[in-house]
Biopython code that builds the backbone (N, CA, C, O; Angstrom):
import numpy as np
from Bio.PDB.StructureBuilder import StructureBuilder

atoms = [
    (1, "MET", "N", (42.602, -42.646, -7.588)),
    (1, "MET", "CA", (41.783, -41.640, -8.240)),
    (1, "MET", "C", (42.006, -40.286, -7.573)),
    (1, "MET", "O", (42.050, -40.204, -6.346)),
    (2, "SER", "N", (42.142, -39.263, -8.337)),
    (2, "SER", "CA", (42.417, -37.916, -7.842)),
    (2, "SER", "C", (41.208, -37.347, -7.110)),
    (2, "SER", "O", (40.065, -37.697, -7.401)),
    (3, "GLU", "N", (41.489, -36.444, -6.133)),
    (3, "GLU", "CA", (40.380, -35.801, -5.412)),
    (3, "GLU", "C", (39.648, -34.795, -6.296)),
    (3, "GLU", "O", (38.546, -34.366, -5.953)),
    (4, "HIS", "N", (40.234, -34.416, -7.414)),
    (4, "HIS", "CA", (39.607, -33.473, -8.341)),
    (4, "HIS", "C", (38.770, -34.167, -9.419)),
    (4, "HIS", "O", (38.120, -33.502, -10.225)),
    (5, "ALA", "N", (38.787, -35.468, -9.433)),
    (5, "ALA", "CA", (38.078, -36.219, -10.469)),
    (5, "ALA", "C", (36.585, -35.901, -10.525)),
    (5, "ALA", "O", (36.067, -35.743, -11.630)),
    (6, "PRO", "N", (35.852, -35.796, -9.400)),
    (6, "PRO", "CA", (34.422, -35.463, -9.493)),
    (6, "PRO", "C", (34.177, -34.097, -10.145)),
    (6, "PRO", "O", (33.219, -33.930, -10.900)),
    (7, "GLN", "N", (35.040, -33.128, -9.854)),
    (7, "GLN", "CA", (34.892, -31.806, -10.472)),
    (7, "GLN", "C", (35.124, -31.884, -11.979)),
    (7, "GLN", "O", (34.424, -31.234, -12.756)),
    (8, "GLU", "N", (36.095, -32.670, -12.381)),
    (8, "GLU", "CA", (36.364, -32.838, -13.807)),
    (8, "GLU", "C", (35.183, -33.503, -14.504)),
    (8, "GLU", "O", (34.832, -33.136, -15.625)),
    (9, "THR", "N", (34.575, -34.474, -13.844)),
    (9, "THR", "CA", (33.402, -35.147, -14.403)),
    (9, "THR", "C", (32.275, -34.149, -14.612)),
    (9, "THR", "O", (31.610, -34.167, -15.648)),
    (10, "VAL", "N", (32.063, -33.287, -13.642)),
    (10, "VAL", "CA", (31.012, -32.272, -13.755)),
    (10, "VAL", "C", (31.319, -31.340, -14.926)),
    (10, "VAL", "O", (30.426, -31.002, -15.703)),
    (11, "ARG", "N", (32.560, -30.932, -15.050)),
    (11, "ARG", "CA", (32.940, -30.037, -16.162)),
    (11, "ARG", "C", (32.711, -30.695, -17.513)),
    (11, "ARG", "O", (32.215, -30.066, -18.448)),
    (12, "VAL", "N", (33.079, -31.966, -17.606)),
    (12, "VAL", "CA", (32.888, -32.695, -18.869)),
    (12, "VAL", "C", (31.404, -32.809, -19.180)),
    (12, "VAL", "O", (30.995, -32.571, -20.316)),
    (13, "GLU", "N", (30.593, -33.168, -18.194)),
    (13, "GLU", "CA", (29.145, -33.285, -18.401)),
    (13, "GLU", "C", (28.545, -31.931, -18.771)),
    (13, "GLU", "O", (27.680, -31.852, -19.643)),
    (14, "TRP", "N", (28.998, -30.876, -18.116)),
    (14, "TRP", "CA", (28.503, -29.530, -18.411)),
    (14, "TRP", "C", (28.828, -29.148, -19.856)),
    (14, "TRP", "O", (27.989, -28.578, -20.553)),
    (15, "ALA", "N", (30.026, -29.457, -20.296)),
    (15, "ALA", "CA", (30.447, -29.123, -21.660)),
    (15, "ALA", "C", (29.621, -29.871, -22.699)),
    (15, "ALA", "O", (29.474, -29.391, -23.824)),
    (16, "LYS", "N", (29.080, -31.031, -22.350)),
    (16, "LYS", "CA", (28.269, -31.819, -23.280)),
    (16, "LYS", "C", (26.849, -31.276, -23.435)),
    (16, "LYS", "O", (26.148, -31.648, -24.376)),
    (17, "GLN", "N", (26.418, -30.406, -22.529)),
    (17, "GLN", "CA", (25.036, -29.938, -22.538)),
    (17, "GLN", "C", (24.782, -28.965, -23.685)),
    (17, "GLN", "O", (25.665, -28.210, -24.089)),
    (18, "ASP", "N", (23.572, -29.001, -24.191)),
    (18, "ASP", "CA", (23.145, -28.113, -25.265)),
    (18, "ASP", "C", (23.201, -26.662, -24.786)),
    (18, "ASP", "O", (22.808, -26.363, -23.659)),
    (19, "THR", "N", (23.686, -25.769, -25.640)),
    (19, "THR", "CA", (23.750, -24.359, -25.254)),
    (19, "THR", "C", (22.380, -23.696, -25.261)),
    (19, "THR", "O", (22.215, -22.609, -24.707)),
    (20, "ASP", "N", (21.400, -24.338, -25.880)),
    (20, "ASP", "CA", (20.038, -23.820, -25.901)),
    (20, "ASP", "C", (19.095, -24.948, -25.466)),
    (20, "ASP", "O", (18.439, -25.563, -26.307)),
    (21, "PRO", "N", (19.026, -25.223, -24.156)),
    (21, "PRO", "CA", (18.242, -26.367, -23.690)),
    (21, "PRO", "C", (16.745, -26.172, -23.897)),
    (21, "PRO", "O", (16.245, -25.047, -23.923)),
    (22, "ASP", "N", (16.052, -27.276, -24.042)),
    (22, "ASP", "CA", (14.594, -27.256, -24.118)),
    (22, "ASP", "C", (14.064, -26.996, -22.715)),
    (22, "ASP", "O", (14.412, -27.709, -21.773)),
    (23, "LEU", "N", (13.229, -25.982, -22.576)),
    (23, "LEU", "CA", (12.744, -25.580, -21.252)),
    (23, "LEU", "C", (11.995, -26.692, -20.535)),
    (23, "LEU", "O", (12.143, -26.855, -19.323)),
    (24, "THR", "N", (11.200, -27.451, -21.260)),
    (24, "THR", "CA", (10.393, -28.493, -20.625)),
    (24, "THR", "C", (11.179, -29.787, -20.461)),
    (24, "THR", "O", (11.271, -30.318, -19.354)),
    (25, "ALA", "N", (11.740, -30.296, -21.537)),
    (25, "ALA", "CA", (12.410, -31.600, -21.495)),
    (25, "ALA", "C", (13.711, -31.563, -20.694)),
    (25, "ALA", "O", (13.988, -32.478, -19.919)),
    (26, "ASP", "N", (14.510, -30.508, -20.877)),
    (26, "ASP", "CA", (15.824, -30.462, -20.237)),
    (26, "ASP", "C", (15.809, -29.826, -18.845)),
    (26, "ASP", "O", (16.533, -30.257, -17.948)),
    (27, "LEU", "N", (14.981, -28.802, -18.679)),
    (27, "LEU", "CA", (15.011, -28.052, -17.424)),
    (27, "LEU", "C", (13.783, -28.257, -16.550)),
    (27, "LEU", "O", (13.720, -27.753, -15.429)),
    (28, "ASP", "N", (12.809, -28.994, -17.064)),
    (28, "ASP", "CA", (11.578, -29.277, -16.329)),
    (28, "ASP", "C", (10.811, -27.998, -15.962)),
    (28, "ASP", "O", (10.143, -27.946, -14.929)),
    (29, "TYR", "N", (10.912, -26.971, -16.812)),
    (29, "TYR", "CA", (10.154, -25.742, -16.609)),
    (29, "TYR", "C", (8.755, -25.918, -17.178)),
    (29, "TYR", "O", (8.548, -26.680, -18.124)),
    (30, "ARG", "N", (7.810, -25.217, -16.601)),
    (30, "ARG", "CA", (6.448, -25.212, -17.094)),
    (30, "ARG", "C", (6.047, -23.750, -17.277)),
    (30, "ARG", "O", (6.001, -22.992, -16.308)),
    (31, "LEU", "N", (5.760, -23.357, -18.504)),
    (31, "LEU", "CA", (5.343, -21.986, -18.759)),
    (31, "LEU", "C", (3.935, -21.783, -18.215)),
    (31, "LEU", "O", (3.087, -22.671, -18.305)),
    (32, "ASP", "N", (3.704, -20.624, -17.661)),
    (32, "ASP", "CA", (2.424, -20.338, -17.042)),
    (32, "ASP", "C", (2.090, -18.869, -17.266)),
    (32, "ASP", "O", (2.982, -18.022, -17.323)),
    (33, "ASP", "N", (0.815, -18.577, -17.392)),
    (33, "ASP", "CA", (0.378, -17.191, -17.537)),
    (33, "ASP", "C", (0.131, -16.591, -16.160)),
    (33, "ASP", "O", (-0.553, -17.179, -15.322)),
    (34, "TRP", "N", (0.698, -15.418, -15.944)),
    (34, "TRP", "CA", (0.479, -14.689, -14.703)),
    (34, "TRP", "C", (-0.116, -13.332, -15.038)),
    (34, "TRP", "O", (0.176, -12.757, -16.087)),
    (35, "GLU", "N", (-0.929, -12.838, -14.164)),
    (35, "GLU", "CA", (-1.545, -11.527, -14.333)),
    (35, "GLU", "C", (-0.650, -10.474, -13.700)),
    (35, "GLU", "O", (-0.110, -10.682, -12.614)),
    (36, "VAL", "N", (-0.492, -9.342, -14.382)),
    (36, "VAL", "CA", (0.307, -8.236, -13.852)),
    (36, "VAL", "C", (-0.649, -7.153, -13.382)),
    (36, "VAL", "O", (-1.534, -6.725, -14.123)),
    (37, "VAL", "N", (-0.461, -6.713, -12.137)),
    (37, "VAL", "CA", (-1.332, -5.708, -11.531)),
    (37, "VAL", "C", (-0.468, -4.546, -11.066)),
    (37, "VAL", "O", (0.542, -4.747, -10.393)),
    (38, "ASP", "N", (-0.868, -3.320, -11.428)),
    (38, "ASP", "CA", (-0.204, -2.132, -10.880)),
    (38, "ASP", "C", (-0.605, -1.997, -9.424)),
    (38, "ASP", "O", (-1.792, -2.013, -9.101)),
    (39, "ALA", "N", (0.361, -1.868, -8.557)),
    (39, "ALA", "CA", (0.082, -1.714, -7.131)),
    (39, "ALA", "C", (0.737, -0.427, -6.659)),
    (39, "ALA", "O", (1.961, -0.297, -6.683)),
    (40, "ARG", "N", (-0.060, 0.493, -6.244)),
    (40, "ARG", "CA", (0.477, 1.758, -5.739)),
    (40, "ARG", "C", (0.540, 1.681, -4.220)),
    (40, "ARG", "O", (-0.431, 1.327, -3.552)),
    (41, "THR", "N", (1.707, 2.021, -3.698)),
    (41, "THR", "CA", (1.902, 1.989, -2.258)),
    (41, "THR", "C", (2.394, 3.357, -1.815)),
    (41, "THR", "O", (2.666, 4.225, -2.645)),
    (42, "ALA", "N", (2.507, 3.546, -0.521)),
    (42, "ALA", "CA", (3.019, 4.813, 0.001)),
    (42, "ALA", "C", (4.444, 5.058, -0.496)),
    (42, "ALA", "O", (4.874, 6.206, -0.609)),
    (43, "GLY", "N", (5.171, 3.987, -0.791)),
    (43, "GLY", "CA", (6.544, 4.107, -1.269)),
    (43, "GLY", "C", (6.659, 4.329, -2.765)),
    (43, "GLY", "O", (7.764, 4.549, -3.259)),
    (44, "GLY", "N", (5.566, 4.280, -3.501)),
    (44, "GLY", "CA", (5.608, 4.466, -4.946)),
    (44, "GLY", "C", (4.903, 3.350, -5.674)),
    (44, "GLY", "O", (4.110, 2.606, -5.096)),
    (45, "GLU", "N", (5.208, 3.244, -6.974)),
    (45, "GLU", "CA", (4.547, 2.242, -7.815)),
    (45, "GLU", "C", (5.320, 0.929, -7.792)),
    (45, "GLU", "O", (6.551, 0.915, -7.817)),
    (46, "GLN", "N", (4.582, -0.163, -7.745)),
    (46, "GLN", "CA", (5.156, -1.486, -7.848)),
    (46, "GLN", "C", (4.255, -2.331, -8.736)),
    (46, "GLN", "O", (3.088, -2.004, -8.951)),
    (47, "LEU", "N", (4.812, -3.421, -9.246)),
    (47, "LEU", "CA", (4.039, -4.371, -10.029)),
    (47, "LEU", "C", (3.866, -5.638, -9.206)),
    (47, "LEU", "O", (4.801, -6.103, -8.555)),
    (48, "MET", "N", (2.666, -6.187, -9.242)),
    (48, "MET", "CA", (2.412, -7.456, -8.575)),
    (48, "MET", "C", (2.066, -8.474, -9.644)),
    (48, "MET", "O", (1.201, -8.231, -10.486)),
    (49, "PHE", "N", (2.739, -9.612, -9.612)),
    (49, "PHE", "CA", (2.511, -10.699, -10.555)),
    (49, "PHE", "C", (1.786, -11.805, -9.808)),
    (49, "PHE", "O", (2.274, -12.307, -8.796)),
    (50, "LEU", "N", (0.622, -12.180, -10.311)),
    (50, "LEU", "CA", (-0.213, -13.205, -9.681)),
    (50, "LEU", "C", (-0.467, -14.341, -10.662)),
    (50, "LEU", "O", (-0.812, -14.097, -11.818)),
    (51, "PRO", "N", (-0.299, -15.586, -10.208)),
    (51, "PRO", "CA", (-0.585, -16.717, -11.097)),
    (51, "PRO", "C", (-2.083, -16.849, -11.321)),
    (51, "PRO", "O", (-2.885, -16.498, -10.456)),
    (52, "ASN", "N", (-2.451, -17.358, -12.488)),
    (52, "ASN", "CA", (-3.870, -17.586, -12.769)),
    (52, "ASN", "C", (-4.408, -18.791, -12.012)),
    (52, "ASN", "O", (-5.616, -18.903, -11.803)),
    (53, "ASP", "N", (-3.529, -19.689, -11.602)),
    (53, "ASP", "CA", (-3.919, -20.885, -10.865)),
    (53, "ASP", "C", (-4.176, -20.518, -9.401)),
    (53, "ASP", "O", (-3.252, -20.146, -8.677)),
    (54, "GLU", "N", (-5.426, -20.624, -8.976)),
    (54, "GLU", "CA", (-5.812, -20.233, -7.619)),
    (54, "GLU", "C", (-5.059, -21.032, -6.552)),
    (54, "GLU", "O", (-4.779, -20.519, -5.469)),
    (55, "GLU", "N", (-4.735, -22.282, -6.861)),
    (55, "GLU", "CA", (-3.998, -23.107, -5.897)),
    (55, "GLU", "C", (-2.612, -22.512, -5.624)),
    (55, "GLU", "O", (-2.124, -22.566, -4.495)),
    (56, "LEU", "N", (-1.987, -21.950, -6.648)),
    (56, "LEU", "CA", (-0.682, -21.322, -6.444)),
    (56, "LEU", "C", (-0.808, -20.074, -5.580)),
    (56, "LEU", "O", (0.062, -19.804, -4.752)),
    (57, "ILE", "N", (-1.867, -19.323, -5.761)),
    (57, "ILE", "CA", (-2.084, -18.135, -4.930)),
    (57, "ILE", "C", (-2.248, -18.550, -3.470)),
    (57, "ILE", "O", (-1.723, -17.894, -2.570)),
    (58, "LYS", "N", (-2.977, -19.640, -3.241)),
    (58, "LYS", "CA", (-3.146, -20.137, -1.867)),
    (58, "LYS", "C", (-1.808, -20.525, -1.251)),
    (58, "LYS", "O", (-1.634, -20.457, -0.034)),
    (59, "GLU", "N", (-0.864, -20.930, -2.096)),
    (59, "GLU", "CA", (0.472, -21.294, -1.621)),
    (59, "GLU", "C", (1.378, -20.072, -1.540)),
    (59, "GLU", "O", (2.592, -20.202, -1.383)),
    (60, "GLU", "N", (0.784, -18.883, -1.648)),
    (60, "GLU", "CA", (1.504, -17.608, -1.564)),
    (60, "GLU", "C", (2.524, -17.438, -2.684)),
    (60, "GLU", "O", (3.617, -16.916, -2.464)),
    (61, "ALA", "N", (2.162, -17.880, -3.885)),
    (61, "ALA", "CA", (3.029, -17.716, -5.051)),
    (61, "ALA", "C", (2.680, -16.401, -5.728)),
    (61, "ALA", "O", (1.678, -16.306, -6.436)),
    (62, "PHE", "N", (3.499, -15.398, -5.511)),
    (62, "PHE", "CA", (3.329, -14.116, -6.167)),
    (62, "PHE", "C", (4.658, -13.384, -6.145)),
    (62, "PHE", "O", (5.577, -13.757, -5.414)),
    (63, "ILE", "N", (4.749, -12.338, -6.953)),
    (63, "ILE", "CA", (5.969, -11.539, -7.028)),
    (63, "ILE", "C", (5.571, -10.075, -6.949)),
    (63, "ILE", "O", (4.620, -9.653, -7.605)),
    (64, "VAL", "N", (6.289, -9.302, -6.154)),
    (64, "VAL", "CA", (6.139, -7.853, -6.117)),
    (64, "VAL", "C", (7.473, -7.273, -6.557)),
    (64, "VAL", "O", (8.518, -7.613, -6.001)),
    (65, "ALA", "N", (7.437, -6.391, -7.565)),
    (65, "ALA", "CA", (8.689, -5.878, -8.113)),
    (65, "ALA", "C", (8.565, -4.411, -8.485)),
    (65, "ALA", "O", (7.485, -3.924, -8.820)),
    (66, "ASP", "N", (9.671, -3.733, -8.421)),
    (66, "ASP", "CA", (9.768, -2.359, -8.885)),
    (66, "ASP", "C", (9.717, -2.385, -10.416)),
    (66, "ASP", "O", (10.381, -3.220, -11.030)),
    (67, "PRO", "N", (8.947, -1.493, -11.046)),
    (67, "PRO", "CA", (8.840, -1.522, -12.521)),
    (67, "PRO", "C", (10.190, -1.448, -13.239)),
    (67, "PRO", "O", (10.330, -2.008, -14.326)),
    (68, "ASP", "N", (11.174, -0.777, -12.664)),
    (68, "ASP", "CA", (12.492, -0.679, -13.302)),
    (68, "ASP", "C", (13.242, -2.002, -13.290)),
    (68, "ASP", "O", (14.216, -2.168, -14.024)),
    (69, "SER", "N", (12.803, -2.935, -12.471)),
    (69, "SER", "CA", (13.453, -4.243, -12.370)),
    (69, "SER", "C", (12.884, -5.265, -13.340)),
    (69, "SER", "O", (13.418, -6.367, -13.462)),
    (70, "VAL", "N", (11.808, -4.912, -14.031)),
    (70, "VAL", "CA", (11.107, -5.860, -14.900)),
    (70, "VAL", "C", (11.495, -5.608, -16.355)),
    (70, "VAL", "O", (11.501, -4.467, -16.818)),
    (71, "ARG", "N", (11.817, -6.682, -17.068)),
    (71, "ARG", "CA", (12.167, -6.601, -18.482)),
    (71, "ARG", "C", (11.272, -7.517, -19.287)),
    (71, "ARG", "O", (10.951, -8.620, -18.842)),
    (72, "ASP", "N", (10.865, -7.077, -20.463)),
    (72, "ASP", "CA", (10.118, -7.912, -21.384)),
    (72, "ASP", "C", (11.134, -8.717, -22.187)),
    (72, "ASP", "O", (11.810, -8.173, -23.060)),
    (73, "LEU", "N", (11.240, -10.003, -21.895)),
    (73, "LEU", "CA", (12.235, -10.834, -22.561)),
    (73, "LEU", "C", (11.967, -10.973, -24.050)),
    (73, "LEU", "O", (12.894, -11.223, -24.820)),
    (74, "GLY", "N", (10.714, -10.815, -24.472)),
    (74, "GLY", "CA", (10.378, -10.873, -25.889)),
    (74, "GLY", "C", (11.019, -9.729, -26.660)),
    (74, "GLY", "O", (11.302, -9.864, -27.851)),
    (75, "GLU", "N", (11.247, -8.619, -25.998)),
    (75, "GLU", "CA", (11.885, -7.472, -26.648)),
    (75, "GLU", "C", (13.408, -7.572, -26.620)),
    (75, "GLU", "O", (14.091, -6.818, -27.313)),
    (76, "SER", "N", (13.937, -8.489, -25.832)),
    (76, "SER", "CA", (15.382, -8.631, -25.683)),
    (76, "SER", "C", (16.011, -9.521, -26.746)),
    (76, "SER", "O", (17.232, -9.537, -26.904)),
    (77, "VAL", "N", (15.186, -10.255, -27.469)),
    (77, "VAL", "CA", (15.703, -11.227, -28.446)),
    (77, "VAL", "C", (16.133, -10.533, -29.708)),
    (77, "VAL", "O", (16.594, -11.184, -30.645)),
]
sb = StructureBuilder()
sb.init_structure("model")
sb.init_model(0)
sb.init_chain("A")
sb.init_seg("    ")
for serial, (resi, resn, name, xyz) in enumerate(atoms, 1):
    if name == "N":
        sb.init_residue(resn, " ", resi, " ")
    sb.init_atom(name, np.array(xyz, "f"), 0.0, 1.0, " ", f" {name:<3s}", serial, name[0])
structure = sb.get_structure()
């Protein structure tokens, strides 16, 4: 068996995958609502994204981002 055989197997399996996978069934994603808060700092404006689930906040699950880095994916379709 060739040393490249595992890579070929991965390529074949990848090619078989749906080009538009189901977020939950195929990728195990879970959609969640997060709150967006304007955060003004000495360095300028930033956005803070906080999960509505308090347990996630306790686990330090949050995002701080520059407004220019954020895109509304609903407008991109």
